[in-house]
C-alpha positions in Angstrom: 98.3 95.2 16.3 102.0 95.1 17.3 104.6 92.4 15.7 104.6 89.4 18.8 107.6 87.6 19.3 108.0 83.7 18.7 111.3 81.8 19.7 111.4 78.4 18.6 114.1 75.6 20.6 114.5 72.7 19.2 117.4 70.3 19.7 117.7 66.6 21.3 117.2 63.4 19.6 117.0 63.6 16.1 114.8 60.7 15.3 112.1 63.2 16.2 113.7 65.7 13.2 112.9 68.6 15.3 114.4 71.0 12.7 112.2 69.4 10.0 108.7 69.8 12.1 109.5 72.8 13.8 110.2 74.2 10.0 106.5 73.4 8.8 105.6 75.8 11.2 107.7 78.5 11.7 106.0 80.4 8.5 103.0 80.0 9.3 103.6 81.9 12.3 105.2 84.7 10.5 101.8 84.6 8.4 100.6 84.7 11.9 102.2 88.2 12.5 105.3 86.9 14.6 108.9 87.7 14.7 110.0 84.4 15.0 113.9 83.5 16.2 115.5 79.9 16.5 117.5 78.9 19.7 119.3 75.0 19.7 121.1 75.4 22.7 118.8 74.9 26.3 120.9 77.6 27.8 118.2 80.0 26.2 116.5 79.4 29.0 118.5 81.4 31.1 118.0 84.4 30.1 114.6 85.9 31.9 114.9 88.7 30.2 114.5 87.2 27.0 112.1 84.6 27.5 110.1 88.2 29.2 109.9 89.7 26.3 108.9 86.3 24.3 105.5 85.6 23.5 105.1 82.2 22.2 107.8 79.2 23.5 107.4 76.7 21.2 109.7 73.6 22.5 111.1 70.9 20.2 113.6 69.3 21.9 112.7 65.0 22.6 115.0 63.8 25.6 116.0 67.2 27.0 116.8 67.8 30.5 116.7 71.4 31.6 119.2 72.0 34.8 117.6 74.2 38.1 117.8 77.5 36.8 116.9 76.7 33.1 114.0 75.1 34.3 113.1 77.8 37.1 113.4 80.8 34.8 111.4 78.9 31.8 109.1 78.2 34.4 108.9 81.3 35.5 108.2 83.3 32.1 105.1 81.1 31.2 103.6 81.9 34.9 104.6 85.4 34.4 102.5 85.2 30.8 105.0 83.7 28.3 103.2 81.0 26.1 104.5 77.6 25.5 103.8 74.8 23.0 104.3 71.8 21.6 104.0 68.3 20.2 104.7 64.6 20.9 108.3 64.0 22.6 109.2 67.5 22.1 107.0 68.2 24.6 105.7 65.9 27.0 109.4 63.5 26.3 111.6 65.6 27.7 112.7 66.8 30.9 111.3 64.2 33.0 113.3 64.7 35.6 111.8 68.3 36.4 109.0 68.3 38.1 108.2 72.3 38.0 107.8 72.0 34.1 106.1 68.9 33.7 103.4 70.1 36.3 103.6 73.2 33.7 102.8 71.0 30.6 100.2 68.9 32.5 101.4 65.5 31.1 104.1 63.3 30.7 104.9 60.3 27.5 105.3 56.6 29.4 105.3 53.7 26.7 103.8 53.8 22.9 103.6 50.0 21.3 106.3 49.3 19.2 105.7 50.5 15.9 103.2 52.7 14.0 99.8 52.2 14.6 96.2 53.6 13.2 93.8 54.7 15.3 91.2 57.4 15.2 91.9 61.2 16.8 88.3 61.9 18.4 87.7 65.6 18.6 85.5 66.5 22.2 82.5 67.6 21.8 83.5 71.5 21.0 84.3 72.8 25.3 83.7 76.8 25.7 86.3 77.3 26.7 89.4 77.2 23.8 87.3 75.2 21.3 88.6 77.5 18.6 91.4 75.0 18.5 89.1 72.5 17.0 86.2 73.8 15.4 85.2 72.9 12.0 87.5 69.8 12.4 85.9 66.2 12.5 87.0 62.9 13.4 90.4 61.0 11.5 92.2 59.0 11.2 96.1 58.6 11.7 99.2 55.9 11.2 101.9 57.1 14.1 103.2 56.2 17.4 100.0 55.4 19.6 101.1 57.5 23.3 100.3 56.3 26.5 100.3 59.7 28.7 100.0 60.7 32.2 97.7 63.7 32.7 95.6 65.4 35.0 92.3 67.6 34.9 93.2 70.9 35.3 93.5 70.1 31.2 91.2 71.2 28.2 91.4 68.5 26.5 90.0 68.9 22.8 90.9 65.6 21.3 91.3 62.0 22.6 92.2 58.5 21.2 91.6 54.6 22.8 94.3 52.3 22.9 92.7 49.0 22.7 94.4 45.6 24.7 97.1 44.0 22.9 96.7 41.0 24.8 99.0 42.3 27.5 99.4 44.0 31.1 95.3 45.4 30.6 92.1 44.1 28.8 89.5 47.2 28.4 90.1 49.8 25.6 91.8 52.9 27.4 90.9 56.4 26.7 93.9 59.3 26.4 93.9 63.4 25.7 95.7 63.6 22.0 95.5 67.6 22.2 94.8 69.9 25.1 95.4 72.9 26.5 96.1 74.5 30.0 96.7 77.4 32.0 99.8 78.0 33.9 99.7 81.3 36.3 99.3 84.2 33.3 100.7 81.6 30.9 98.9 79.3 28.4 99.7 76.0 27.5 99.2 74.0 24.3 100.4 70.2 23.9 99.5 68.3 20.7 101.1 64.2 21.0 100.8 63.9 17.7 104.0 64.7 15.5 106.9 62.1 15.7 108.2 63.4 12.2 107.0 65.8 9.5 104.4 63.3 8.0 102.7 63.3 10.4 102.3 67.1 11.4 101.1 67.1 7.7 97.9 65.9 7.6 95.9 68.5 7.5 93.5 67.7 10.5 96.8 68.3 13.3 98.7 70.5 10.7 94.9 73.2 11.7 95.1 72.3 15.3 98.7 72.7 15.9 98.7 75.9 13.9 95.9 77.2 15.8 97.2 75.8 19.1 100.1 77.8 18.7 98.4 81.7 18.2 96.0 80.6 20.8 99.2 80.0 23.7 100.5 83.5 22.6 100.5 85.9 25.1 
């Protein structure tokens, strides 16, 4: 099998440790047979030829804002077959004014309760589609930020969590996706809402799902 190319694009808000978190998965991608390059400037998304030759983009840039050219070139590359993947705010807490980008990733972060919460990540019944990402993984508990997200039914949801009422604006438990896959044109998209810090990604079940998801998303 010929070697595939992965491009890690990292930067933005340092509170999500884009360097530390991506460093965790670069060796895993290399062991999976990828030639990995790293970009720390969103202008890399202006290079249509580079993206066309890239099999997987790993986006870790919280609070970013793509220019119209960057958004168009990136989304067009995914529609043509380039894989796209990421976790936490680095993929759904970014580019919030970029409608084409948000439609491509299939979700947007809205809010989380103050501080970290204990909650259970619930693995969904193994779907026929993309179930290999969570195969063999059982429900597990985490202590981290609990994301409230907007998503749609085009996603294949592989894991969920439940946010309980806090005495405020809502009075019933609300279930949200934690891990999902998505097809966008000829491209595959993988998203995990966990990953605020390196320690979150080091949880064995999370690490396994993200590693599998990155490889799955690649062309």
